[in-house]
KOLKE-577475 format. One record per residue: residue in one letter; z, y, x of N, C-alpha, C, O, CB in turn. Coordinates in steps of 0.05 Angstrom, whole numbers, padded with zeros to 5 digits, always signed. Glycine has a CB too. Example, Ala and Ser with C-alpha at 12.3 -4.5 7.8 and 13.67 -1.06 7.14 Angstrom:
A+00156-00114+00264+00156-00090+00246+00156-00066+00264+00169-00066+00285+00181-00089+00226;S+00142-00045+00257+00143-00021+00273+00157+00001+00258+00161+00023+00268+00114-00012+00282;
//
This chain:
M+04314-01538+01522+04290-01544+01536+04266-01541+01531+04257-01541+01508+04289-01562+01540;I+04246-01537+01557+04229-01525+01537+04209-01552+01550+04217-01560+01572+04219-01487+01539;R+04185-01564+01538+04172-01585+01536+04145-01586+01549+04127-01591+01533+04170-01590+01511;A+04139-01583+01567+04114-01579+01572+04083-01608+01582+04084-01631+01590+04121-01558+01593;V+04064-01592+01576+04052-01616+01580+04038-01609+01600+04039-01585+01601+04038-01629+01560;I+04017-01621+01625+03995-01608+01634+03966-01622+01639+03967-01645+01646+04003-01598+01656;V+03942-01609+01636+03919-01625+01635+03897-01605+01658+03892-01582+01655+03908-01629+01599;D+03888-01624+01681+03885-01616+01698+03859-01636+01714+03872-01657+01719+03912-01612+01707;D+03839-01639+01721+03825-01660+01732+03836-01665+01757+03831-01688+01764+03797-01656+01734;E+03846-01655+01771+03853-01666+01804+03884-01673+01795+03896-01665+01775+03849-01636+01837;Q+03894-01689+01812+03920-01699+01802+03931-01691+01834+03945-01706+01848+03922-01738+01788;K+03924-01670+01841+03934-01662+01871+03947-01642+01860+03970-01637+01868+03912-01653+01897;A+03929-01617+01829+03944-01596+01833+03963-01599+01807+03979-01582+01798+03927-01569+01836;I+03957-01623+01797+03983-01632+01777+04007-01642+01790+04028-01639+01777+03977-01655+01758;D+04007-01652+01810+04035-01658+01825+04049-01628+01836+04073-01625+01839+04029-01681+01854;S+04026-01606+01842+04031-01591+01853+04044-01571+01835+04064-01560+01843+04013-01586+01865;L+04034-01567+01812+04055-01559+01790+04075-01555+01777+04090-01538+01768+04056-01561+01781;S+04068-01593+01781+04102-01606+01763+04122-01596+01791+04140-01580+01786+04106-01656+01756;W+04118-01603+01813+04133-01586+01827+04140-01566+01829+04164-01562+01830+04130-01585+01840;E+04119-01544+01830+04138-01520+01826+04152-01513+01802+04171-01497+01805+04124-01499+01831;L+04147-01522+01775+04151-01520+01749+04182-01529+01754+04201-01516+01746+04129-01538+01728;T+04185-01550+01766+04218-01563+01759+04228-01551+01782+04252-01545+01785+04226-01602+01758;T+04208-01546+01800+04235-01525+01828+04244-01502+01823+04262-01488+01833+04224-01514+01859;F+04223-01497+01802+04236-01455+01797+04241-01455+01778+04235-01432+01769+04218-01424+01799;S+04254-01478+01751+04260-01470+01733+04277-01493+01724+04266-01513+01732+04240-01461+01720;N+04298-01499+01712+04319-01524+01702+04308-01522+01669+04307-01542+01655+04361-01517+01707;A+04301-01496+01661+04285-01497+01639+04260-01521+01626+04260-01528+01602+04274-01473+01643;I+04241-01532+01647+04231-01542+01641+04229-01580+01645+04236-01596+01663+04219-01525+01645;E+04218-01583+01625+04216-01614+01620+04189-01628+01620+04177-01628+01599+04227-01622+01594;I+04178-01639+01641+04144-01650+01646+04150-01676+01628+04163-01696+01633+04130-01660+01686;A+04136-01669+01605+04135-01689+01583+04121-01715+01594+04130-01737+01599+04120-01678+01558;K+04082-01700+01594+04071-01715+01601+04051-01700+01614+04045-01678+01605+04068-01730+01584;T+04032-01713+01645+04007-01699+01651+03977-01718+01644+03971-01740+01635+04010-01691+01683;F+03968-01701+01651+03944-01721+01639+03911-01707+01655+03903-01684+01654+03943-01717+01594;S+03897-01731+01670+03872-01712+01682+03842-01724+01666+03818-01721+01671+03870-01717+01721;N+03858-01738+01645+03828-01750+01618+03835-01724+01600+03856-01724+01587+03833-01792+01591;P+03818-01702+01598+03816-01683+01575+03817-01704+01551+03837-01697+01538+03786-01662+01575;E+03807-01727+01539+03803-01744+01514+03827-01754+01508+03840-01752+01487+03784-01767+01517;E+03833-01766+01530+03871-01782+01531+03886-01748+01524+03905-01747+01508+03887-01801+01579;A+03881-01734+01532+03914-01701+01530+03903-01702+01505+03920-01710+01490+03916-01658+01552;I+03887-01698+01495+03877-01694+01464+03892-01713+01442+03908-01712+01423+03843-01701+01462;H+03880-01729+01454+03906-01751+01437+03928-01755+01429+03937-01767+01409+03911-01766+01442;Y+03939-01740+01451+03961-01745+01452+03980-01715+01441+04002-01715+01430+03964-01756+01482;L+03962-01692+01447+03971-01672+01439+03964-01672+01404+03972-01651+01393+03960-01652+01458;N+03954-01685+01392+03938-01682+01366+03970-01699+01342+03980-01695+01320+03895-01707+01370;T+03973-01715+01361+04007-01752+01363+04033-01732+01367+04053-01740+01355+04007-01786+01410;N+04036-01715+01377+04066-01709+01384+04062-01674+01393+04044-01659+01399+04079-01732+01414;S+04104-01675+01390+04107-01649+01394+04108-01628+01419+04122-01639+01437+04125-01649+01383;L+04101-01608+01424+04114-01598+01459+04108-01576+01449+04095-01574+01429+04102-01606+01493;D+04120-01553+01466+04127-01524+01466+04102-01505+01487+04092-01483+01483+04163-01522+01480;C+04098-01525+01511+04071-01510+01518+04053-01527+01537+04062-01547+01546+04078-01483+01534;L+04028-01518+01542+04007-01535+01543+04000-01522+01571+03989-01500+01569+03986-01535+01517;F+04004-01533+01598+03989-01525+01618+03959-01524+01627+03950-01544+01638+03999-01536+01631;L+03944-01506+01624+03911-01519+01625+03901-01514+01642+03910-01492+01651+03892-01512+01607;D+03883-01522+01657+03862-01512+01680+03839-01513+01660+03838-01529+01641+03858-01534+01711;I+03821-01494+01667+03793-01495+01657+03777-01512+01666+03767-01528+01651+03780-01475+01659;N+03770-01510+01696+03746-01520+01699+03753-01557+01704+03767-01568+01721+03732-01502+01726;M+03738-01567+01685+03747-01596+01693+03715-01601+01678+03702-01588+01663+03784-01614+01678;P+03713-01630+01692+03686-01636+01693+03667-01651+01661+03643-01655+01658+03687-01656+01718;T+03682-01653+01649+03678-01670+01626+03683-01649+01597+03673-01659+01577+03701-01698+01629;M+03693-01628+01595+03696-01609+01584+03711-01584+01602+03723-01587+01623+03709-01617+01561;D+03705-01558+01588+03719-01543+01603+03744-01530+01582+03745-01530+01557+03698-01521+01616;G+03765-01521+01601+03802-01519+01573+03784-01511+01552+03786-01525+01531+03837-01484+01578;F+03761-01486+01553+03771-01480+01521+03749-01487+01497+03746-01475+01475+03778-01445+01518;Q+03732-01514+01509+03727-01531+01494+03749-01543+01476+03754-01541+01452+03715-01547+01508;F+03768-01561+01506+03785-01583+01505+03804-01564+01476+03809-01571+01453+03804-01591+01542;L+03813-01535+01492+03823-01527+01464+03821-01526+01426+03839-01529+01410+03822-01510+01470;D+03780-01521+01420+03773-01525+01399+03775-01555+01401+03769-01560+01378+03750-01512+01393;K+03778-01575+01411+03785-01601+01397+03808-01607+01390+03810-01631+01389+03779-01620+01408;L+03835-01590+01384+03859-01595+01381+03856-01589+01353+03839-01573+01344+03878-01582+01397;A+03876-01604+01338+03878-01611+01298+03898-01594+01302+03910-01594+01281+03888-01647+01279;K+03910-01576+01321+03935-01561+01317+03947-01550+01340+03951-01567+01358+03955-01577+01304;R+03957-01521+01346+03964-01501+01364+03996-01499+01346+03994-01495+01322+03938-01469+01366;D+04008-01501+01351+04029-01490+01346+04058-01496+01375+04082-01501+01376+04033-01503+01315;F+04028-01488+01399+04053-01492+01424+04037-01472+01435+04014-01466+01430+04060-01524+01443;A+04059-01459+01461+04038-01441+01488+04023-01456+01495+04025-01480+01496+04049-01431+01517;V+04005-01439+01501+03985-01442+01527+03975-01424+01548+03963-01403+01543+03962-01449+01518;V+03982-01435+01576+03978-01421+01597+03950-01433+01613+03943-01456+01620+04004-01423+01612;I+03938-01410+01616+03916-01422+01633+03916-01427+01661+03932-01413+01673+03896-01409+01631;T+03898-01446+01677+03905-01444+01699+03879-01447+01713+03862-01465+01708+03927-01463+01704;T+03877-01426+01732+03843-01438+01753+03844-01434+01783+03864-01437+01798+03810-01416+01744;A+03827-01428+01788+03818-01427+01818+03811-01392+01813+03817-01373+01827+03785-01454+01829;Y+03796-01393+01791+03769-01371+01787+03791-01343+01770+03814-01347+01760+03733-01390+01758;N+03779-01325+01770+03794-01300+01747+03782-01289+01740+03787-01267+01731+03810-01281+01750;E+03759-01300+01739+03741-01290+01715+03741-01300+01685+03727-01292+01666+03715-01293+01722;Y+03757-01318+01685+03766-01326+01652+03786-01311+01638+03792-01316+01615+03778-01355+01648;A+03799-01287+01654+03820-01278+01640+03811-01273+01606+03817-01284+01585+03829-01252+01657;L+03794-01251+01613+03792-01239+01572+03788-01266+01560+03809-01277+01553+03757-01212+01558;K+03766-01281+01556+03762-01313+01546+03796-01319+01536+03806-01316+01513+03750-01340+01579;A+03813-01327+01566+03839-01333+01562+03852-01326+01534+03859-01341+01516+03852-01321+01582;L+03851-01294+01539+03862-01276+01522+03852-01277+01492+03865-01266+01474+03858-01251+01534;K+03822-01294+01486+03815-01289+01466+03825-01317+01459+03812-01320+01439+03788-01280+01462;H+03836-01333+01461+03834-01367+01456+03867-01368+01458+03881-01388+01461+03814-01390+01485;E+03877-01333+01455+03904-01340+01441+03927-01349+01468+03950-01353+01463+03897-01369+01417;A+03917-01350+01493+03940-01364+01513+03955-01341+01515+03947-01319+01506+03930-01377+01545;I+03983-01344+01529+04001-01331+01537+03999-01321+01562+04005-01298+01568+04019-01342+01535;D+03991-01335+01576+03980-01317+01600+03961-01347+01614+03953-01368+01605+04012-01299+01625;Y+03958-01326+01654+03934-01334+01661+03946-01342+01692+03961-01325+01702+03908-01309+01657;L+03941-01368+01707+03955-01376+01722+03932-01376+01750+03920-01398+01748+03969-01402+01711;L+03924-01364+01768+03908-01365+01786+03920-01378+01812+03937-01370+01828+03898-01340+01788;K+03906-01401+01812+03913-01417+01831+03898-01408+01867+03874-01403+01873+03902-01448+01817;P+03919-01407+01884+03953-01424+01883+03971-01409+01870+03968-01385+01872+03970-01430+01913;I+03994-01421+01851+04008-01408+01838+04029-01396+01849+04045-01410+01860+04014-01419+01822;D+04034-01366+01848+04058-01355+01863+04072-01353+01850+04064-01346+01828+04060-01334+01875;S+04103-01360+01854+04127-01370+01847+04133-01351+01826+04142-01361+01805+04146-01372+01869;D+04129-01319+01827+04149-01301+01820+04128-01295+01794+04137-01282+01775+04159-01275+01846;D+04103-01303+01793+04090-01302+01772+04087-01328+01748+04082-01327+01723+04067-01296+01784;L+04092-01350+01767+04110-01372+01754+04138-01366+01730+04140-01367+01706+04122-01386+01780;K+04151-01361+01746+04169-01345+01727+04172-01332+01708+04185-01340+01688+04176-01333+01732;N+04156-01303+01710+04143-01296+01691+04128-01312+01677+04137-01314+01654+04133-01280+01696;T+04118-01318+01679+04094-01336+01660+04124-01357+01647+04119-01364+01624+04059-01361+01686;I+04147-01365+01654+04166-01392+01636+04182-01369+01625+04192-01377+01604+04190-01422+01657;N+04190-01338+01630+04197-01319+01613+04183-01326+01589+04192-01341+01572+04191-01293+01624;K+04156-01310+01588+04145-01318+01563+04130-01336+01552+04110-01334+01538+04136-01305+01558;I+04141-01352+01559+04138-01384+01533+04162-01382+01525+04162-01386+01501+04130-01422+01544;K+04197-01376+01538+04220-01370+01522+04216-01351+01505+04231-01349+01485+04242-01364+01538;K+04203-01339+01507+04203-01308+01487+04175-01320+01466+04169-01304+01448+04193-01267+01511;H+04165-01335+01467+04138-01346+01451+04160-01361+01432+04163-01357+01408+04110-01369+01471;N+04174-01379+01445+04179-01404+01425+04197-01397+01413+04201-01411+01393+04185-01431+01434;S+04216-01375+01416+04236-01354+01403+04229-01345+01378+04239-01346+01355+04239-01331+01418;N+04197-01329+01395+04191-01319+01354+04166-01338+01345+04148-01332+01329+04175-01275+01347;N+04169-01353+01355+04144-01383+01342+04163-01410+01335+04159-01433+01343+04116-01397+01374;I+04186-01400+01314+04201-01428+01303+04168-01440+01278+04154-01427+01262+04242-01415+01278;P+04167-01466+01287+04158-01477+01258+04173-01478+01237+04197-01486+01237+04152-01502+01259;I+04151-01465+01204+04171-01464+01182+04180-01490+01184+04204-01497+01182+04162-01457+01153;S+04160-01505+01189+04177-01539+01182+04209-01531+01192+04228-01531+01177+04161-01574+01209;K+04208-01524+01222+04237-01534+01228+04263-01512+01206+04285-01519+01196+04241-01527+01269;I+04250-01489+01206+04264-01467+01179+04264-01480+01163+04287-01480+01155+04252-01441+01168;E+04250-01495+01149+04254-01504+01122+04277-01528+01130+04299-01521+01121+04225-01514+01106;E+04277-01552+01143+04285-01571+01155+04313-01563+01159+04330-01572+01144+04269-01578+01177;V+04320-01536+01186+04343-01522+01184+04359-01516+01141+04381-01524+01133+04329-01491+01203;L+04341-01504+01129+04351-01498+01105+04359-01521+01095+04382-01519+01086+04335-01485+01089;I+04350-01543+01092+04355-01564+01070+04371-01574+01081+04388-01580+01064+04337-01582+01060;N+04378-01580+01101+04408-01597+01113+04433-01574+01108+04450-01580+01092+04406-01606+01156;F+04434-01551+01119+04450-01536+01108+04463-01527+01088+04487-01520+01088+04446-01527+01111;N+04441-01528+01058+04454-01534+01035+04460-01563+01036+04484-01565+01035+04439-01527+01011;K+04450-01583+01038+04450-01620+01021+04492-01618+01045+04514-01624+01035+04402-01663+01043;N+04487-01609+01069+04515-01620+01077+04546-01604+01069+04569-01610+01066+04512-01622+01107;F+04527-01577+01069+04553-01552+01066+04553-01535+01039+04567-01515+01040+04551-01526+01093;N+04540-01538+01015+04535-01536+00995+04534-01556+00975+04510-01562+00974+04519-01526+00998;Q+04546-01569+00958+04546-01578+00940+04542-01571+00914+04545-01586+00895+04560-01585+00942;K+04535-01543+00912+04525-01530+00890+04511-01509+00890+04514-01484+00887+04542-01525+00876;R+04491-01527+00898+04463-01519+00903+04451-01539+00916+04460-01550+00935+04460-01496+00919;I+04420-01547+00900+04409-01561+00926+04382-01551+00922+04378-01535+00903+04412-01596+00928;S+04356-01559+00942+04329-01542+00963+04308-01561+00943+04308-01586+00946+04327-01550+01012;I+04292-01550+00927+04272-01570+00925+04237-01553+00936+04237-01529+00937+04274-01582+00889;N+04223-01562+00940+04196-01552+00956+04173-01557+00912+04171-01573+00893+04183-01590+00999;T+04163-01533+00920+04156-01532+00890+04131-01501+00893+04138-01478+00900+04194-01525+00866;D+04099-01511+00886+04085-01492+00890+04085-01478+00916+04073-01457+00908+04092-01479+00872;G+04088-01475+00934+04088-01479+00964+04109-01468+00963+04107-01455+00983+04067-01469+00985;K+04127-01463+00955+04152-01438+00964+04187-01471+00963+04188-01491+00948+04156-01396+00919;L+04203-01465+00980+04225-01478+00980+04244-01468+00966+04254-01450+00979+04232-01482+01001;V+04261-01472+00932+04277-01463+00912+04303-01469+00918+04313-01488+00930+04271-01474+00888;F+04309-01456+00911+04343-01466+00919+04353-01462+00889+04350-01441+00878+04366-01443+00946;L+04365-01483+00878+04377-01491+00847+04403-01490+00843+04416-01511+00847+04371-01518+00838;E+04421-01462+00832+04446-01484+00824+04446-01501+00807+04435-01499+00785+04466-01476+00817;T+04467-01528+00819+04468-01548+00807+04479-01535+00772+04469-01539+00749+04489-01568+00826;D+04494-01525+00777+04510-01507+00748+04482-01498+00726+04487-01494+00703+04532-01468+00761;D+04451-01495+00737+04439-01478+00718+04422-01494+00701+04410-01487+00680+04424-01456+00730;I+04425-01532+00722+04400-01551+00709+04419-01562+00693+04443-01567+00696+04381-01574+00730;I+04398-01568+00665+04411-01591+00644+04409-01612+00644+04424-01629+00633+04409-01591+00623;Y+04379-01618+00661+04376-01637+00656+04339-01648+00668+04318-01639+00659+04387-01635+00628;I+04342-01668+00688+04319-01672+00707+04297-01691+00685+04313-01706+00674+04333-01691+00740;E+04271-01697+00675+04252-01709+00677+04235-01717+00683+04217-01703+00692+04249-01709+00675;S+04230-01752+00681+04213-01766+00700+04185-01763+00686+04184-01771+00663+04222-01799+00705;E+04158-01750+00698+04128-01760+00693+04112-01774+00710+04092-01764+00719+04112-01741+00688;G+04121-01800+00717+04104-01807+00732+04117-01797+00759+04141-01795+00761+04077-01797+00725;N+04096-01791+00782+04105-01787+00795+04111-01756+00813+04109-01749+00836+04098-01803+00801;Y+04119-01740+00783+04139-01714+00777+04148-01718+00771+04149-01741+00763+04140-01695+00767;S+04172-01694+00768+04197-01697+00757+04198-01655+00755+04190-01636+00769+04225-01720+00784;T+04215-01657+00727+04217-01643+00707+04243-01625+00706+04258-01630+00687+04213-01660+00687;F+04253-01599+00729+04283-01586+00714+04285-01566+00700+04284-01542+00704+04301-01578+00731;V+04289-01585+00674+04301-01553+00650+04327-01546+00654+04345-01561+00660+04304-01559+00613;M+04328-01522+00652+04344-01499+00663+04359-01492+00640+04352-01500+00618+04327-01475+00675;N+04382-01476+00644+04394-01457+00615+04371-01439+00620+04353-01447+00605+04431-01439+00615;D+04366-01425+00628+04349-01408+00618+04321-01423+00602+04299-01412+00602+04341-01390+00643;N+04324-01449+00589+04292-01466+00582+04275-01466+00608+04264-01486+00617+04270-01448+00555;Q+04274-01440+00621+04256-01450+00644+04254-01483+00657+04272-01499+00665+04264-01431+00667;K+04225-01485+00655+04220-01523+00680+04200-01508+00699+04178-01496+00696+04195-01566+00659;I+04216-01514+00721+04210-01522+00749+04195-01550+00759+04209-01561+00776+04235-01521+00760;V+04167-01567+00752+04158-01586+00764+04160-01588+00789+04152-01570+00803+04138-01587+00759;V+04173-01617+00804+04166-01626+00836+04147-01650+00835+04142-01669+00819+04194-01637+00855;T+04141-01644+00851+04122-01667+00868+04138-01686+00882+04137-01691+00906+04102-01653+00891;K+04159-01701+00860+04177-01718+00880+04182-01736+00847+04180-01726+00825+04211-01698+00901;K+04187-01764+00855+04192-01786+00836+04220-01774+00825+04229-01754+00836+04195-01820+00851;L+04236-01788+00799+04271-01788+00795+04280-01796+00819+04295-01783+00833+04285-01809+00770;K+04268-01827+00825+04290-01833+00851+04294-01815+00870+04317-01814+00879+04284-01854+00868;E+04272-01797+00881+04277-01777+00901+04307-01755+00889+04331-01750+00893+04244-01759+00904;V+04286-01747+00875+04310-01730+00858+04333-01728+00859+04346-01709+00868+04313-01734+00838;N+04341-01755+00848+04365-01771+00847+04386-01768+00880+04410-01765+00883+04353-01805+00840;A+04364-01771+00901+04385-01776+00923+04391-01743+00929+04416-01739+00931+04371-01796+00953;I+04376-01722+00932+04388-01709+00930+04409-01685+00910+04419-01663+00917+04377-01710+00941;L+04408-01694+00893+04438-01684+00872+04459-01694+00875+04462-01719+00874+04438-01688+00844;P+04475-01680+00878+04502-01689+00881+04518-01704+00855+04516-01696+00832+04516-01665+00890;E+04534-01728+00864+04540-01751+00842+04553-01743+00821+04550-01748+00797+04556-01774+00850;S+04575-01724+00837+04591-01718+00825+04592-01695+00800+04609-01684+00787+04604-01715+00843;Y+04554-01693+00804+04561-01671+00777+04531-01687+00762+04525-01676+00742+04558-01624+00787;F+04518-01704+00767+04496-01717+00756+04495-01747+00752+04510-01758+00768+04475-01710+00771;F+04481-01768+00732+04474-01777+00725+04447-01794+00717+04440-01789+00694+04483-01769+00722;R+04437-01807+00728+04418-01817+00718+04421-01834+00698+04422-01858+00704+04407-01825+00735;I+04423-01826+00668+04416-01840+00644+04406-01859+00636+04418-01878+00626+04407-01833+00635;H+04370-01854+00641+04355-01875+00630+04341-01880+00661+04353-01877+00682+04334-01867+00601;N+04308-01890+00659+04289-01888+00688+04279-01861+00675+04256-01859+00686+04260-01918+00697;S+04281-01846+00664+04260-01828+00650+04274-01797+00659+04263-01775+00664+04257-01836+00611;Y+04305-01804+00657+04323-01780+00661+04343-01782+00675+04346-01804+00686+04332-01769+00641;I+04359-01766+00679+04378-01752+00698+04395-01725+00678+04386-01703+00671+04356-01737+00728;V+04418-01734+00675+04432-01706+00671+04447-01699+00678+04462-01716+00688+04439-01699+00655;N+04456-01673+00680+04483-01657+00687+04499-01662+00676+04489-01665+00654+04485-01634+00686;L+04529-01666+00672+04546-01685+00663+04569-01661+00652+04591-01665+00641+04555-01710+00688;N+04559-01641+00657+04570-01608+00652+04564-01596+00634+04576-01578+00623+04564-01589+00668;K+04534-01610+00628+04522-01600+00600+04507-01621+00575+04486-01623+00563+04499-01578+00610;I+04536-01637+00578+04530-01654+00553+04550-01642+00538+04569-01630+00549+04532-01688+00554;K+04547-01645+00514+04555-01629+00487+04575-01657+00467+04599-01656+00462+04518-01616+00467;E+04558-01676+00461+04563-01700+00441+04550-01724+00462+04530-01722+00477+04544-01696+00406;F+04564-01744+00459+04554-01782+00464+04550-01784+00434+04569-01777+00421+04584-01813+00480;I+04528-01792+00422+04520-01801+00393+04530-01839+00402+04515-01854+00414+04477-01792+00384;K+04551-01845+00394+04545-01879+00418+04537-01900+00400+04534-01923+00410+04577-01895+00436;N+04530-01893+00365+04516-01912+00363+04485-01920+00367+04475-01940+00377+04523-01916+00347;D+04471-01887+00348+04450-01882+00371+04431-01885+00402+04409-01886+00412+04454-01871+00371;G+04466-01883+00410+04449-01879+00438+04435-01859+00460+04420-01860+00479+04433-01889+00434;Y+04449-01838+00444+04432-01822+00463+04462-01791+00459+04482-01791+00445+04387-01815+00447;V+04452-01771+00478+04458-01761+00488+04451-01729+00474+04427-01726+00472+04453-01772+00508;I+04472-01702+00464+04451-01679+00456+04475-01656+00484+04498-01649+00489+04450-01667+00407;M+04446-01652+00492+04458-01629+00519+04461-01600+00508+04461-01594+00484+04434-01625+00547;Q+04464-01583+00528+04462-01560+00529+04437-01548+00511+04422-01565+00504+04463-01554+00555;S+04431-01517+00503+04414-01523+00476+04400-01538+00461+04377-01530+00455+04404-01515+00474;N+04412-01565+00451+04411-01582+00435+04384-01594+00446+04363-01589+00435+04413-01573+00407;Y+04386-01611+00468+04368-01634+00486+04380-01654+00481+04404-01659+00485+04366-01632+00519;K+04356-01676+00466+04377-01696+00461+04351-01717+00477+04327-01719+00477+04391-01702+00420;I+04374-01730+00492+04370-01752+00516+04378-01779+00501+04395-01783+00484+04391-01746+00546;P+04354-01798+00516+04364-01822+00504+04375-01832+00529+04362-01830+00550+04343-01840+00489;V+04406-01848+00527+04408-01860+00542+04412-01898+00541+04424-01913+00525+04425-01844+00551;A+04389-01904+00571+04384-01935+00566+04409-01949+00562+04433-01941+00564+04368-01950+00589;R+04398-01974+00557+04429-01987+00538+04435-02012+00565+04444-02035+00560+04419-02009+00492;Q+04430-02006+00588+04444-02018+00609+04459-02008+00627+04476-02017+00642+04432-02028+00621;R+04445-01980+00621+04464-01950+00644+04489-01947+00623+04508-01934+00632+04441-01905+00648;K+04494-01959+00592+04512-01948+00579+04543-01948+00584+04558-01929+00576+04508-01957+00558;S+04551-01971+00598+04569-01979+00610+04579-01964+00633+04602-01955+00636+04563-02000+00614;D+04557-01961+00652+04565-01946+00670+04564-01917+00671+04576-01904+00689+04554-01954+00687;F+04543-01900+00644+04559-01876+00637+04589-01866+00627+04602-01846+00631+04548-01868+00623;L+04591-01884+00615+04619-01885+00600+04640-01891+00623+04664-01890+00616+04620-01910+00574;D+04637-01895+00641+04653-01898+00670+04656-01872+00677+04676-01856+00677+04638-01913+00694;K+04632-01870+00683+04628-01838+00696+04649-01812+00677+04667-01798+00684+04586-01829+00692;L+04631-01817+00643+04646-01793+00638+04683-01801+00632+04699-01783+00627+04629-01778+00608;
//
């Protein structure tokens, strides 16, 4: 379903376009309509949508000034106007289509097809990332997803030796001695790790249980793969032994 917003200073024009959109297509949902551009800007900057139908000739600001005031433009824009001299300017503002009032039903159907095509070709990066993370979390217990250096990185759990906390940062220490720093507290990291493989052994450390070589009971620490020495917090020792 395409969530659309209509902005036009004339209520009759809003009512007419709303009727045409919902009559000629069952793929359109009118999320909101506005005759006040300032109210519309606030809504668009704080809500998500798929398409904006925007009138050019408005008294307080024209449609192009309106577009320049938006904080984000991750939706399709369709210009609506009774005048045909704005077509080139509409293209320069990256509008996907230009509808002349009164709007012809065939033109409107073509516009809706363009909106569908635009949306299918412009899936937000955040949505792709969300799908990848959810898939990984729900279906792949042997791999985790982390954000670092502007990238979404997938780590095999078997490649992680331990994770160390440094305030608001956490460092993943890997099999090959590579260290990957992420902007997450250890509590957040712990939430994305499979419990069957990992244990928070200390306020500052999470260890991969499969990478433990020795547990030195008297001194309260473990020797990990590659001979890393990690302390075991006294209050966690009992739970740690149960986990082993």
